[in-house]
Structure formats: C-alpha cells, structure tokens
DRENVEXZA-405745 format. One record per residue (C-alpha): x, y, z; residue in three letters. Coordinates in steps of 0.05 Angstrom, whole numbers. Example, Ala and Ser with C-alpha at 12.3 -4.5 7.8 and 13.67 -1.06 7.14 Angstrom:
BEGIN
<atom u="246" v="-90" w="156" r="ala"/>
<atom u="273" v="-21" w="143" r="ser"/>
% end
This chain:
BEGIN
<atom u="-45" v="-387" w="-770" r="met"/>
<atom u="-13" v="-422" w="-830" r="arg"/>
<atom u="-3" v="-496" w="-816" r="val"/>
<atom u="34" v="-548" w="-856" r="leu"/>
<atom u="4" v="-616" w="-839" r="ala"/>
<atom u="15" v="-687" w="-864" r="phe"/>
<atom u="1" v="-759" w="-847" r="asp"/>
<atom u="32" v="-826" w="-866" r="thr"/>
<atom u="-2" v="-871" w="-816" r="ala"/>
<atom u="-43" v="-907" w="-870" r="thr"/>
<atom u="-23" v="-927" w="-941" r="pro"/>
<atom u="-43" v="-856" w="-963" r="ala"/>
<atom u="7" v="-800" w="-964" r="thr"/>
<atom u="-32" v="-736" w="-950" r="val"/>
<atom u="-6" v="-665" w="-943" r="val"/>
<atom u="-42" v="-599" w="-930" r="ala"/>
<atom u="-26" v="-525" w="-923" r="leu"/>
<atom u="-81" v="-488" w="-888" r="ala"/>
<atom u="-94" v="-419" w="-859" r="asp"/>
<atom u="-131" v="-441" w="-796" r="val"/>
<atom u="-180" v="-388" w="-775" r="gly"/>
<atom u="-193" v="-363" w="-845" r="ala"/>
<atom u="-251" v="-390" w="-886" r="glu"/>
<atom u="-236" v="-421" w="-953" r="pro"/>
<atom u="-250" v="-372" w="-1009" r="gly"/>
<atom u="-244" v="-312" w="-961" r="his"/>
<atom u="-170" v="-301" w="-961" r="gly"/>
<atom u="-153" v="-368" w="-931" r="gly"/>
<atom u="-110" v="-422" w="-963" r="leu"/>
<atom u="-138" v="-493" w="-956" r="trp"/>
<atom u="-96" v="-537" w="-1001" r="leu"/>
<atom u="-92" v="-612" w="-994" r="glu"/>
<atom u="-55" v="-662" w="-1038" r="leu"/>
<atom u="-56" v="-737" w="-1030" r="arg"/>
<atom u="-28" v="-800" w="-1059" r="asp"/>
<atom u="-74" v="-860" w="-1050" r="asp"/>
<atom u="-42" v="-924" w="-1076" r="pro"/>
<atom u="-90" v="-975" w="-1107" r="pro"/>
<atom u="-110" v="-1035" w="-1065" r="pro"/>
<atom u="-52" v="-1083" w="-1055" r="gly"/>
<atom u="1" v="-1032" w="-1077" r="ala"/>
<atom u="57" v="-1010" w="-1030" r="arg"/>
<atom u="51" v="-941" w="-998" r="pro"/>
<atom u="90" v="-886" w="-1032" r="gly"/>
<atom u="110" v="-848" w="-970" r="his"/>
<atom u="185" v="-849" w="-985" r="thr"/>
<atom u="176" v="-824" w="-1056" r="gln"/>
<atom u="117" v="-778" w="-1048" r="arg"/>
<atom u="118" v="-744" w="-980" r="leu"/>
<atom u="173" v="-693" w="-992" r="leu"/>
<atom u="150" v="-680" w="-1063" r="ala"/>
<atom u="79" v="-664" w="-1039" r="leu"/>
<atom u="106" v="-620" w="-983" r="ile"/>
<atom u="149" v="-581" w="-1033" r="glu"/>
<atom u="89" v="-573" w="-1079" r="glu"/>
<atom u="41" v="-545" w="-1027" r="val"/>
<atom u="94" v="-500" w="-996" r="val"/>
<atom u="112" v="-472" w="-1064" r="ala"/>
<atom u="39" v="-461" w="-1080" r="thr"/>
<atom u="30" v="-425" w="-1014" r="gly"/>
<atom u="88" v="-377" w="-1027" r="gly"/>
<atom u="144" v="-410" w="-988" r="gly"/>
<atom u="165" v="-429" w="-918" r="trp"/>
<atom u="167" v="-360" w="-886" r="asp"/>
<atom u="92" v="-357" w="-872" r="ala"/>
<atom u="87" v="-426" w="-840" r="ile"/>
<atom u="79" v="-421" w="-765" r="glu"/>
<atom u="65" v="-493" w="-746" r="leu"/>
<atom u="79" v="-563" w="-772" r="ile"/>
<atom u="29" v="-617" w="-754" r="ala"/>
<atom u="42" v="-691" w="-764" r="val"/>
<atom u="-3" v="-751" w="-754" r="gly"/>
<atom u="25" v="-796" w="-700" r="val"/>
<atom u="-20" v="-855" w="-714" r="gly"/>
<atom u="-33" v="-908" w="-696" r="pro"/>
<atom u="-14" v="-938" w="-763" r="gly"/>
<atom u="39" v="-975" w="-800" r="thr"/>
<atom u="107" v="-978" w="-766" r="phe"/>
<atom u="146" v="-955" w="-828" r="thr"/>
<atom u="96" v="-901" w="-847" r="gly"/>
<atom u="97" v="-869" w="-778" r="leu"/>
<atom u="173" v="-869" w="-776" r="arg"/>
<atom u="177" v="-834" w="-843" r="ile"/>
<atom u="125" v="-781" w="-826" r="gly"/>
<atom u="149" v="-764" w="-757" r="ile"/>
<atom u="223" v="-764" w="-776" r="ala"/>
<atom u="207" v="-717" w="-833" r="thr"/>
<atom u="166" v="-671" w="-788" r="ala"/>
<atom u="221" v="-668" w="-736" r="arg"/>
<atom u="274" v="-653" w="-788" r="ala"/>
<atom u="234" v="-597" w="-820" r="leu"/>
<atom u="215" v="-566" w="-753" r="ala"/>
<atom u="286" v="-565" w="-727" r="arg"/>
<atom u="317" v="-544" w="-792" r="gly"/>
<atom u="270" v="-486" w="-804" r="arg"/>
<atom u="255" v="-466" w="-732" r="gly"/>
<atom u="181" v="-480" w="-737" r="ile"/>
<atom u="137" v="-505" w="-680" r="arg"/>
<atom u="115" v="-577" w="-684" r="leu"/>
<atom u="52" v="-613" w="-660" r="ala"/>
<atom u="31" v="-686" w="-663" r="gly"/>
<atom u="-41" v="-704" w="-679" r="val"/>
<atom u="-76" v="-770" w="-666" r="ser"/>
<atom u="-96" v="-799" w="-733" r="thr"/>
<atom u="-156" v="-833" w="-701" r="leu"/>
<atom u="-179" v="-768" w="-668" r="ala"/>
<atom u="-171" v="-731" w="-734" r="ser"/>
<atom u="-214" v="-782" w="-770" r="leu"/>
<atom u="-267" v="-776" w="-715" r="ala"/>
<atom u="-265" v="-700" w="-715" r="ala"/>
<atom u="-278" v="-697" w="-790" r="ala"/>
<atom u="-336" v="-746" w="-783" r="ala"/>
<atom u="-364" v="-707" w="-724" r="arg"/>
<atom u="-370" v="-645" w="-767" r="ala"/>
<atom u="-412" v="-683" w="-818" r="arg"/>
<atom u="-449" v="-731" w="-772" r="ala"/>
<atom u="-471" v="-692" w="-710" r="pro"/>
<atom u="-513" v="-730" w="-661" r="gly"/>
<atom u="-478" v="-796" w="-672" r="ser"/>
<atom u="-427" v="-835" w="-633" r="ala"/>
<atom u="-363" v="-837" w="-675" r="ile"/>
<atom u="-319" v="-899" w="-683" r="val"/>
<atom u="-253" v="-886" w="-718" r="ala"/>
<atom u="-219" v="-948" w="-746" r="leu"/>
<atom u="-153" v="-958" w="-782" r="ile"/>
<atom u="-135" v="-1024" w="-814" r="asp"/>
<atom u="-80" v="-1054" w="-771" r="ala"/>
<atom u="-70" v="-1115" w="-815" r="arg"/>
<atom u="-64" v="-1184" w="-782" r="arg"/>
<atom u="-140" v="-1184" w="-782" r="arg"/>
<atom u="-142" v="-1129" w="-730" r="glu"/>
<atom u="-161" v="-1056" w="-726" r="ala"/>
<atom u="-135" v="-995" w="-690" r="phe"/>
<atom u="-197" v="-965" w="-658" r="ala"/>
<atom u="-223" v="-908" w="-616" r="ala"/>
<atom u="-294" v="-882" w="-604" r="ala"/>
<atom u="-328" v="-820" w="-578" r="trp"/>
<atom u="-398" v="-811" w="-550" r="ala"/>
<atom u="-455" v="-774" w="-584" r="val"/>
<atom u="-435" v="-700" w="-589" r="asp"/>
<atom u="-367" v="-711" w="-555" r="ala"/>
<atom u="-310" v="-673" w="-586" r="ala"/>
<atom u="-248" v="-714" w="-603" r="pro"/>
<atom u="-185" v="-686" w="-570" r="leu"/>
<atom u="-228" v="-647" w="-520" r="gln"/>
<atom u="-273" v="-699" w="-489" r="asp"/>
<atom u="-250" v="-768" w="-463" r="pro"/>
<atom u="-264" v="-825" w="-511" r="pro"/>
<atom u="-312" v="-881" w="-497" r="leu"/>
<atom u="-260" v="-928" w="-525" r="ile"/>
<atom u="-188" v="-905" w="-516" r="ala"/>
<atom u="-141" v="-920" w="-575" r="pro"/>
<atom u="-130" v="-995" w="-576" r="cys"/>
<atom u="-121" v="-1056" w="-620" r="val"/>
<atom u="-182" v="-1100" w="-632" r="leu"/>
<atom u="-195" v="-1167" w="-664" r="thr"/>
<atom u="-260" v="-1175" w="-704" r="pro"/>
<atom u="-294" v="-1209" w="-644" r="ala"/>
<atom u="-271" v="-1153" w="-597" r="glu"/>
<atom u="-293" v="-1101" w="-647" r="leu"/>
<atom u="-362" v="-1132" w="-653" r="ala"/>
<atom u="-370" v="-1133" w="-577" r="ala"/>
<atom u="-347" v="-1061" w="-570" r="ala"/>
<atom u="-392" v="-1037" w="-627" r="ala"/>
<atom u="-453" v="-1071" w="-597" r="ala"/>
<atom u="-441" v="-1036" w="-531" r="ala"/>
<atom u="-440" v="-965" w="-562" r="leu"/>
<atom u="-499" v="-918" w="-556" r="glu"/>
<atom u="-542" v="-908" w="-618" r="ser"/>
<atom u="-538" v="-878" w="-669" r="pro"/>
<atom u="-465" v="-891" w="-686" r="ala"/>
<atom u="-422" v="-885" w="-748" r="ile"/>
<atom u="-355" v="-918" w="-763" r="ala"/>
<atom u="-303" v="-886" w="-808" r="val"/>
<atom u="-234" v="-902" w="-835" r="gly"/>
<atom u="-205" v="-958" w="-877" r="asp"/>
<atom u="-215" v="-1005" w="-819" r="gly"/>
<atom u="-290" v="-990" w="-821" r="ala"/>
<atom u="-291" v="-1011" w="-894" r="ile"/>
<atom u="-252" v="-1075" w="-880" r="lys"/>
<atom u="-296" v="-1095" w="-820" r="phe"/>
<atom u="-363" v="-1072" w="-848" r="arg"/>
<atom u="-391" v="-1143" w="-841" r="ala"/>
<atom u="-375" v="-1140" w="-766" r="val"/>
<atom u="-400" v="-1070" w="-753" r="leu"/>
<atom u="-466" v="-1066" w="-790" r="glu"/>
<atom u="-498" v="-1126" w="-755" r="pro"/>
<atom u="-481" v="-1090" w="-689" r="ala"/>
<atom u="-521" v="-1029" w="-712" r="gly"/>
<atom u="-462" v="-986" w="-732" r="ile"/>
<atom u="-471" v="-946" w="-796" r="arg"/>
<atom u="-413" v="-950" w="-845" r="val"/>
<atom u="-413" v="-899" w="-902" r="pro"/>
<atom u="-403" v="-925" w="-973" r="pro"/>
<atom u="-332" v="-948" w="-989" r="asp"/>
<atom u="-319" v="-886" w="-1033" r="gly"/>
<atom u="-341" v="-836" w="-980" r="ser"/>
<atom u="-291" v="-781" w="-961" r="glu"/>
<atom u="-307" v="-796" w="-888" r="leu"/>
<atom u="-260" v="-856" w="-893" r="his"/>
<atom u="-201" v="-814" w="-915" r="leu"/>
<atom u="-150" v="-785" w="-867" r="val"/>
<atom u="-149" v="-710" w="-878" r="ser"/>
<atom u="-87" v="-668" w="-866" r="ala"/>
<atom u="-131" v="-607" w="-866" r="arg"/>
<atom u="-166" v="-635" w="-805" r="glu"/>
<atom u="-97" v="-646" w="-774" r="his"/>
<atom u="-83" v="-572" w="-783" r="ser"/>
<atom u="-147" v="-551" w="-747" r="arg"/>
<atom u="-133" v="-597" w="-688" r="leu"/>
<atom u="-60" v="-578" w="-683" r="ala"/>
<atom u="-76" v="-504" w="-683" r="ala"/>
<atom u="-120" v="-514" w="-621" r="arg"/>
<atom u="-69" v="-555" w="-583" r="ala"/>
<atom u="-4" v="-532" w="-553" r="ala"/>
<atom u="57" v="-550" w="-596" r="pro"/>
<atom u="95" v="-610" w="-568" r="asn"/>
<atom u="166" v="-593" w="-586" r="gly"/>
<atom u="201" v="-637" w="-637" r="ser"/>
<atom u="228" v="-686" w="-585" r="gly"/>
<atom u="160" v="-697" w="-554" r="ala"/>
<atom u="124" v="-719" w="-617" r="val"/>
<atom u="124" v="-794" w="-612" r="leu"/>
<atom u="90" v="-848" w="-654" r="pro"/>
<atom u="29" v="-884" w="-626" r="ala"/>
<atom u="47" v="-954" w="-648" r="tyr"/>
<atom u="0" v="-989" w="-599" r="leu"/>
<atom u="36" v="-1055" w="-612" r="arg"/>
<atom u="106" v="-1081" w="-626" r="val"/>
<atom u="118" v="-1091" w="-701" r="pro"/>
<atom u="120" v="-1164" w="-723" r="asp"/>
<atom u="108" v="-1189" w="-653" r="ala"/>
<atom u="54" v="-1236" w="-630" r="glu"/>
<atom u="32" v="-1193" w="-571" r="leu"/>
<atom u="-12" v="-1134" w="-589" r="thr"/>
<atom u="-20" v="-1068" w="-556" r="gly"/>
<atom u="-73" v="-1040" w="-508" r="pro"/>
<atom u="-141" v="-1073" w="-513" r="arg"/>
<atom u="-208" v="-1038" w="-513" r="cys"/>
<atom u="-217" v="-994" w="-452" r="thr"/>
<atom u="-286" v="-960" w="-445" r="pro"/>
<atom u="-284" v="-892" w="-410" r="his"/>
<atom u="-311" v="-893" w="-340" r="gln"/>
<atom u="-349" v="-830" w="-324" r="ser"/>
% end
C-alpha cells in the first residue's frame, strides 16, 4: 500500500511517501523529506508542507498510486496541527483518497520500540509553557495496539518527574520534550538518548506504517488532539496511569 504521510505537530515539517509492506531496496519506496528549523526559529509549515508533498509525490510517480493519506494529529502546536490536518482533509477530499489520523506520540513511541525492545517507552513533545505532552507504554507494549501506562496528557516538570519515577525499569524517553526535560528524567532513572539521536525526531514513515494497520477515519473524523485550549491558563488532561 502506498501511503503519503506528514506531520506538523512539532516545529519540524516532515513528509514521507512509503510502500508499506514492501522492504526498502526491494521494490518499495521509502522516501522522507523534512524541514527542521534551527532552535528559536519559527516553524515553516505554511511555506514548506505543500512543497515537500509535491516533491515526494512527483518523485513517486504521481498521485494515482497513492491509496492512503496519513496525518499526525498531535498533540502539538495549535497552528501546526490546524495546517497539517486541514491540508490532509483537502487533499483526501479533492483526490478521493482515504484518510487516517495518527497520534504523533504513538508514532514516536512506535519508532523507539523498534530500536529499544525491552524498555518502557515515554514519548514527550515540548508543549511550551514549561510543560510537556506525554504518553508512555510498558515494556514490550505496542503503541496503538496496547493500552498506555500513561494516556496522552499534559505534564509540568514536577508531574513528569513523579510519573517517570513510577515507571518500570528500564525505560527510555524520546522526543523534543525528552531533550528539554532531560534534567528531570535522568535522575528518575529514565534514559534519554543524545540530543542528536534520530529517536527524538517525528517520522512520517512511521506514521505510514501505523496508518496502514488502522482503519481509515474518513476526512471528517480526523481531529486534532490539542489536549489543552490555546493561550488559556487551564491545561488539558493530566497524567492517567492505565489500570489493568
């Protein structure tokens, strides 16, 4: 299945075109392009998203072979999610292609799971305001298939430290939020890969894998996971451990 996938939940604009089910180098297309602004720079979603989509689609031979569009639904920045989801809906409707939403946190965790088996996975996205969007899965749990230990929520540094200390060991934290809150996580026994590790990057190729396994949502059913009201004092859901 050929999947066009993209994500704008973080400052990065990332787009992939992937033949899910075919191995790279064996007849499968696994192309990913990204625009990562330098620290402190504004995201380039508005300028770069459509340009990157056009580039990967042209490289892959056009729109006719695309069977599914996958878009990251966050959590993430309010403006970034609006841009990505609105673009996905417009392309799906305009070209008659099925559409699926993918949790950006689950995608981060799934990519880490493939490279860190046997560890609990904490996925963290910088939520600004000295907070993080967070979710966690147990050792050997599969994101999107198994219930999370910590359902997607918004955490302050103190709440993050408490949640991290309660996780089973070993555990690894990934995402730009893991980099930002390294000083909170590592004293709690959570391993954080080096800042330059690919494990901290949202991958649209991982979105394509997850979307191909899930049932398409329909363009109207793909909604952003904001978790909190933009520019409001009240935040979204707090940390909720899974009760087995």
